[in-house]
KOLPA-40834 format. One record per residue (C-alpha): z negated, x, y negated; residue number from 1. Coordinates in pm, whole numbers, plus 50000, padded with zeros to 5 digits. Layout:
BEGIN
KEKE      w      u      v    i
KEKE      Z      X      Y  NUM
...
//
This chain:
BEGIN
KEKE      w      u      v    i
KEKE  05454  09851  89918    1
KEKE  05048  09820  89938    2
KEKE  04819  10041  89798    3
KEKE  04516  10268  89934    4
KEKE  04232  10196  89752    5
KEKE  03884  10345  89739    6
KEKE  03599  10265  89530    7
KEKE  03260  10433  89557    8
KEKE  03010  10257  89384    9
KEKE  02593  10319  89446   10
KEKE  02278  10201  89328   11
KEKE  02185  10178  88982   12
KEKE  02538  10319  88917   13
KEKE  02412  10706  88918   14
KEKE  02461  10913  89250   15
KEKE  02176  11174  89305   16
KEKE  02370  11427  89193   17
KEKE  02301  11845  89285   18
KEKE  02537  12137  89151   19
KEKE  02727  12136  89480   20
KEKE  02742  11790  89544   21
KEKE  02668  11413  89528   22
KEKE  02436  11182  89723   23
KEKE  02632  10896  89757   24
KEKE  02443  10629  89954   25
KEKE  02734  10350  89983   26
KEKE  03086  10294  90000   27
KEKE  03276  09999  89922   28
KEKE  03670  10011  89977   29
KEKE  03951  09785  89918   30
KEKE  04298  09833  90040   31
KEKE  04509  09779  90376   32
KEKE  04525  09754  90721   33
KEKE  04542  10186  90676   34
KEKE  04155  10117  90601   35
KEKE  04062  09821  90775   36
KEKE  03742  09785  91008   37
KEKE  03748  09455  91090   38
KEKE  03856  09227  90797   39
KEKE  04174  09086  90929   40
KEKE  04094  09033  91281   41
KEKE  03770  08828  91154   42
KEKE  04008  08609  90950   43
KEKE  04301  08622  91203   44
KEKE  04337  08816  91554   45
KEKE  04175  09114  91662   46
KEKE  04397  09415  91794   47
KEKE  04356  09424  92159   48
KEKE  04364  09747  92420   49
KEKE  04521  10012  92344   50
KEKE  04409  10012  91995   51
KEKE  04084  10184  91950   52
KEKE  04083  10360  92310   53
KEKE  04056  10711  92190   54
KEKE  03750  10708  92021   55
KEKE  03587  10399  92107   56
KEKE  03725  10349  92434   57
KEKE  03759  09971  92320   58
KEKE  03949  09779  92109   59
KEKE  03742  09846  91764   60
KEKE  03898  09576  91493   61
KEKE  04060  09908  91359   62
KEKE  04513  09953  91374   63
KEKE  04491  10259  91502   64
KEKE  04398  10421  91855   65
KEKE  04042  10541  91704   66
KEKE  03861  10608  91376   67
KEKE  04073  10605  90984   68
KEKE  04018  10775  90713   69
KEKE  03758  10536  90600   70
KEKE  03565  10574  90911   71
KEKE  03563  10962  90828   72
KEKE  03494  10947  90451   73
KEKE  03144  10742  90577   74
KEKE  03097  10964  90852   75
KEKE  03089  11314  90581   76
KEKE  02855  11098  90350   77
KEKE  02626  11054  90665   78
KEKE  02671  10683  90692   79
KEKE  02717  10454  90933   80
KEKE  03076  10320  90921   81
KEKE  03148  10057  90677   82
KEKE  03154  09684  90793   83
KEKE  03415  09470  90707   84
KEKE  03318  09188  90414   85
KEKE  03535  08929  90694   86
KEKE  03250  09011  90962   87
KEKE  02967  08919  90781   88
KEKE  02772  08759  91059   89
KEKE  02478  08986  91127   90
KEKE  02644  09271  90951   91
KEKE  02426  09536  90785   92
KEKE  02575  09607  90409   93
KEKE  02275  09823  90283   94
KEKE  02572  10154  90290   95
KEKE  02860  09968  90134   96
KEKE  03147  09709  90234   97
KEKE  03501  09715  90371   98
KEKE  03732  09441  90199   99
KEKE  04013  09589  90300  100
KEKE  04198  09355  90528  101
KEKE  04586  09451  90685  102
KEKE  04917  09319  90516  103
KEKE  04713  09281  90183  104
KEKE  04893  09379  89819  105
KEKE  04805  09440  89484  106
KEKE  04957  09142  89323  107
KEKE  04953  08764  89487  108
KEKE  05193  08750  89777  109
KEKE  05521  08551  89766  110
KEKE  05450  08450  90145  111
KEKE  05091  08517  90347  112
KEKE  04972  08430  90721  113
KEKE  05016  08255  90967  114
KEKE  05380  08157  90787  115
KEKE  05445  08467  90610  116
KEKE  05416  08803  90601  117
KEKE  05130  08881  90391  118
KEKE  04729  08854  90415  119
KEKE  04638  08645  90171  120
KEKE  04355  08904  90065  121
KEKE  04516  09065  89820  122
KEKE  04368  09323  89591  123
KEKE  04259  09065  89340  124
KEKE  04121  08840  89581  125
KEKE  03910  09165  89747  126
KEKE  03778  09195  89394  127
KEKE  03689  08843  89373  128
KEKE  03485  08907  89705  129
KEKE  03351  09171  89547  130
KEKE  03229  09019  89259  131
KEKE  03054  08687  89442  132
KEKE  02886  08998  89690  133
KEKE  02749  09174  89357  134
KEKE  02633  08837  89228  135
KEKE  02413  08695  89520  136
KEKE  02336  09061  89713  137
KEKE  01978  09207  89711  138
KEKE  02150  09504  89830  139
KEKE  02310  09609  89564  140
KEKE  02058  09712  89241  141
KEKE  02085  09690  88910  142
KEKE  04062  10165  89929  143
KEKE  05268  09388  89894  144
KEKE  05348  09535  90194  145
KEKE  05704  09662  90132  146
KEKE  05896  09395  89954  147
KEKE  06134  09149  90232  148
KEKE  06448  09056  90078  149
KEKE  06441  09257  89740  150
KEKE  06676  09559  89682  151
KEKE  06528  09921  89623  152
KEKE  06623  09812  89234  153
KEKE  06420  09506  89295  154
KEKE  06157  09682  89382  155
KEKE  06165  09957  89146  156
KEKE  06154  09691  88850  157
KEKE  05869  09535  88978  158
KEKE  05628  09885  89016  159
KEKE  05508  09847  88673  160
KEKE  05378  09472  88691  161
KEKE  05238  09585  89033  162
KEKE  05048  09869  88808  163
KEKE  04984  09658  88599  164
KEKE  04780  09434  88846  165
KEKE  04579  09714  88977  166
KEKE  04498  09850  88617  167
KEKE  04347  09499  88560  168
KEKE  04130  09480  88903  169
KEKE  03978  09813  88821  170
KEKE  03873  09759  88477  171
KEKE  03732  09426  88638  172
KEKE  03549  09608  88895  173
KEKE  03404  09825  88659  174
KEKE  03277  09581  88454  175
KEKE  03119  09486  88745  176
KEKE  02927  09856  88741  177
KEKE  03175  10050  88920  178
KEKE  03193  10389  88814  179
KEKE  03290  10636  89068  180
KEKE  03682  10569  89189  181
KEKE  03868  10777  89473  182
KEKE  04209  10637  89433  183
KEKE  04483  10727  89718  184
KEKE  04840  10668  89607  185
KEKE  05087  10559  89861  186
KEKE  05231  10755  90157  187
KEKE  05574  10807  90269  188
KEKE  05669  10450  90379  189
KEKE  06030  10616  90470  190
KEKE  05876  10788  90732  191
KEKE  05753  10499  90934  192
KEKE  05939  10386  91267  193
KEKE  05906  09967  91147  194
KEKE  06075  10090  90847  195
KEKE  06308  10313  90989  196
KEKE  06448  10035  91250  197
KEKE  06434  09795  90932  198
KEKE  06661  09986  90724  199
KEKE  06875  10210  90944  200
KEKE  07178  10231  90759  201
KEKE  06997  10402  90480  202
KEKE  07064  10780  90362  203
KEKE  06797  10997  90583  204
KEKE  06598  11352  90473  205
KEKE  06586  11651  90631  206
KEKE  06293  11502  90842  207
KEKE  06490  11220  90906  208
KEKE  06282  10989  90699  209
KEKE  06472  10702  90461  210
KEKE  06515  10883  90139  211
KEKE  06550  10554  89894  212
KEKE  06227  10436  90030  213
KEKE  06062  10718  90007  214
KEKE  06171  10737  89625  215
KEKE  06010  10445  89586  216
KEKE  05694  10553  89672  217
KEKE  05707  10822  89497  218
KEKE  05831  10659  89153  219
KEKE  05513  10402  89252  220
KEKE  05279  10686  89232  221
KEKE  05425  10846  88934  222
KEKE  05314  10549  88786  223
KEKE  04998  10499  88963  224
KEKE  04913  10841  88831  225
KEKE  04969  10722  88467  226
KEKE  04800  10459  88484  227
KEKE  04465  10668  88623  228
KEKE  04466  10877  88307  229
KEKE  04469  10577  88105  230
KEKE  04173  10462  88257  231
KEKE  04003  10790  88203  232
KEKE  04097  10770  87865  233
KEKE  03951  10389  87863  234
KEKE  03653  10427  88005  235
KEKE  03485  10769  87977  236
KEKE  03188  10692  88159  237
KEKE  03340  10642  88483  238
KEKE  03502  10948  88725  239
KEKE  03862  10882  88828  240
KEKE  04014  11099  89092  241
KEKE  04356  11023  89218  242
KEKE  04428  11132  89549  243
KEKE  04772  11221  89637  244
KEKE  04766  11126  90013  245
KEKE  05206  11104  90007  246
KEKE  05227  11471  90006  247
KEKE  04982  11515  90296  248
KEKE  05133  11273  90491  249
KEKE  05471  11399  90407  250
KEKE  05381  11722  90537  251
KEKE  05322  11539  90874  252
KEKE  05672  11464  90931  253
KEKE  05808  11723  90762  254
KEKE  05635  12008  90983  255
KEKE  05476  11884  91239  256
KEKE  05435  12179  91467  257
KEKE  05259  12386  91182  258
KEKE  04957  12095  91210  259
KEKE  04959  12062  91580  260
KEKE  05198  11772  91621  261
KEKE  05513  11684  91792  262
KEKE  05784  11393  91779  263
KEKE  05657  11228  91423  264
KEKE  05891  10979  91370  265
KEKE  05821  10843  91760  266
KEKE  05534  10573  91773  267
KEKE  05312  10635  92029  268
KEKE  05244  10285  92101  269
KEKE  05571  10101  92080  270
KEKE  05879  10029  92336  271
KEKE  06246  10047  92317  272
KEKE  06493  10263  92104  273
KEKE  06526  10641  91910  274
KEKE  06139  10546  91790  275
KEKE  06005  10417  92026  276
KEKE  05968  10067  91805  277
KEKE  06058  09683  91817  278
KEKE  05934  09421  91583  279
KEKE  06002  09219  91859  280
KEKE  05748  09326  92095  281
KEKE  05431  09550  91971  282
KEKE  05153  09785  92064  283
KEKE  04928  09578  92324  284
KEKE  05205  09318  92411  285
KEKE  05383  09252  92692  286
KEKE  05802  09262  92737  287
KEKE  06016  09164  93063  288
KEKE  06266  09400  93145  289
KEKE  06549  09325  93455  290
KEKE  06252  09067  93586  291
KEKE  05989  09314  93581  292
KEKE  05683  09226  93281  293
KEKE  05621  09580  93111  294
KEKE  05286  09607  92910  295
KEKE  05309  09825  92603  296
KEKE  05054  10092  92607  297
KEKE  04989  10447  92480  298
KEKE  05154  10763  92495  299
KEKE  05030  10985  92726  300
KEKE  04887  11232  92440  301
KEKE  04776  11052  92127  302
KEKE  04642  11373  91999  303
KEKE  04916  11541  91953  304
KEKE  05134  11220  91798  305
KEKE  05139  11150  91442  306
KEKE  05229  10743  91399  307
KEKE  05039  10504  91659  308
KEKE  05204  10143  91650  309
KEKE  05556  10210  91443  310
KEKE  05332  10140  91099  311
KEKE  05012  10318  91114  312
KEKE  04890  10673  91198  313
KEKE  04635  10814  91472  314
KEKE  04323  10880  91484  315
KEKE  04448  11253  91517  316
KEKE  04671  11217  91206  317
KEKE  04400  11041  91037  318
KEKE  04178  11297  91041  319
KEKE  04421  11580  90961  320
KEKE  04519  11364  90662  321
KEKE  04076  11348  90586  322
KEKE  04047  11744  90633  323
KEKE  04356  11793  90350  324
KEKE  04202  11564  90073  325
KEKE  03793  11618  90126  326
KEKE  03885  11932  89999  327
KEKE  04001  11845  89663  328
KEKE  04331  12041  89709  329
KEKE  04568  11722  89692  330
KEKE  04313  11553  89435  331
KEKE  04343  11514  88985  332
KEKE  04066  11661  88902  333
KEKE  04075  11920  89231  334
KEKE  03770  11855  89275  335
KEKE  03648  11789  89638  336
KEKE  03496  11432  89779  337
KEKE  03139  11519  89790  338
KEKE  03152  11643  89397  339
KEKE  03359  11323  89317  340
KEKE  03119  11195  89074  341
KEKE  03157  11489  88857  342
KEKE  03537  11449  88801  343
//
């Protein structure tokens, strides 16, 4: 599974601190498609319409109908949207960089795009990009998708090694000068239509999500939280905030009406079956049915839907998630995002 990882880094390693909030002038993000603002599009292929239609009114190199959580974070700090590192031509990196790319993993993946399913820009590679950027940049002054063909037991057995790789990269990033880390755990992957379709025979929980796959995510999150605690002890001068994004996302599937959403397990932009999702025809594609070519477009009302394309969340869901996690209510320690430097 992938890890959504934010790293907050500021000039001279020190934000401007008041008794109320921190003034972070830059955000540096490492992660996967949940926070990819153009890395995958720059390296491989650009998402087409209806991606981006809700907010940007055109494809915006994001895997959603609009803004991502990273976009809302930038807005909260009064920063422009963070540009992708791979989208480096004519780009201003003075407010931070986004190293995230879709289909990225923590460990070196076993198969990569174009012939495989994973991005070659795994977490260690993103760290290397960050290292190279820091060396040559004048702006800085002195965040595995699901394992194919593995059993639940095999995936669980691999988690300690994945966590070790994560910790190694955090230590490397710390050594480059980062001191403020905002780390998201992984979400309830058993609720996503692409997993529901791929593993249809698995046991379901009351929300309709696949219980075994969510249990894998929860085990990963437990080990991740333990790793963060160890990092705090090892690097007392750094601030590590662990964010329980799993609980926030799961609430969208368990209690959608409470939060103003509906049909949480049904893809907004997709085609076919119980979950309006098929791996053979994706959002923005076309399919021929009874001799008629059909465009796979958006549902009528994305603002009340949770899942955009079977894998990623809608802008509305991203905004809800950001609003919840930015308060600190789902963080350890329980500090708001704007006070993360004081955790």
